[in-house]
C-alpha positions as CSV (number, residue, x, y, z in Angstrom):
1,M,84.4,103.0,93.2
2,S,87.1,104.5,91.1
3,P,90.7,104.5,92.6
4,L,91.1,108.1,91.5
5,L,88.0,109.3,93.4
6,P,90.0,110.4,96.5
7,L,92.2,112.5,94.2
8,V,89.3,114.6,92.8
9,P,89.6,117.5,95.3
10,A,93.4,117.8,94.6
11,M,92.8,117.6,90.9
12,R,90.2,120.4,91.2
13,L,92.7,122.6,93.1
14,L,95.3,122.1,90.4
15,N,93.3,122.2,87.2
16,L,90.1,124.2,87.8
17,G,91.6,127.2,89.6
18,V,89.9,126.6,93.0
19,L,91.9,128.6,95.6
20,M,92.8,127.9,99.2
21,N,92.8,130.7,101.7
22,R,95.9,131.2,103.9
23,S,94.5,129.3,106.8
24,Q,93.8,126.2,104.7
25,F,97.2,126.4,103.1
26,G,98.9,126.8,106.4
27,F,97.1,123.8,107.8
28,A,98.1,121.7,104.7
29,V,101.7,122.7,105.1
30,G,101.7,122.0,108.8
31,F,100.0,118.6,108.3
32,A,102.5,117.7,105.6
33,V,105.5,118.6,107.9
34,A,104.0,116.7,110.8
35,A,103.4,113.6,108.6
36,L,106.9,113.8,107.2
37,W,108.3,114.0,110.8
38,A,106.2,111.0,111.9
39,V,107.2,108.9,108.9
40,A,110.8,109.8,108.1
41,G,112.1,111.4,111.3
42,F,113.1,114.8,112.6
43,L,116.2,115.4,110.6
44,V,114.5,114.5,107.3
45,M,111.6,116.9,108.2
46,V,114.1,119.7,109.0
47,A,115.9,119.1,105.7
48,A,112.6,119.2,103.8
49,V,111.6,122.5,105.4
50,V,115.0,124.1,104.8
51,A,114.8,122.9,101.1
52,G,111.3,124.4,100.8
53,L,112.5,127.7,102.2
54,I,115.4,127.8,99.9
55,G,113.1,127.2,96.9
56,W,110.7,129.8,98.1
57,G,113.5,132.3,98.4
58,A,114.9,131.5,95.0
59,V,111.5,131.9,93.3
60,G,111.0,135.2,95.2
61,L,114.3,136.5,93.8
62,L,113.6,135.2,90.3
63,D,110.1,136.8,90.3
64,G,111.5,140.1,91.4
65,R,109.7,140.3,94.7
66,W,113.0,140.9,96.4
67,N,116.1,142.8,95.4
68,A,119.2,140.6,95.9
69,G,121.5,143.5,96.7
70,E,119.1,144.8,99.4
71,L,118.6,141.4,100.8
72,W,122.4,140.8,101.0
73,T,122.8,144.2,102.8
74,R,120.1,143.3,105.4
75,L,121.6,139.8,106.0
76,S,125.2,141.0,106.3
77,G,124.3,143.8,108.8
78,E,125.9,146.6,106.8
79,R,124.5,150.1,107.6
80,H,124.8,153.2,105.4
């Protein structure tokens, strides 16, 4: 048996365009967070989640999904 055989499904996801639905992706993220918590501890898990959210937000701003000025206005509580 090839040592790469368990990686074939992941390789298909990355290279062949097979998509996961939102439920499957949510399960994978939840499982990864739980595994990280079990292996490295609560604070490391929290730091990883925060870093992931920061990265997700940065990509959203760079892709133009969000307007930085509007986001800042909402976060600061300013009303017009």
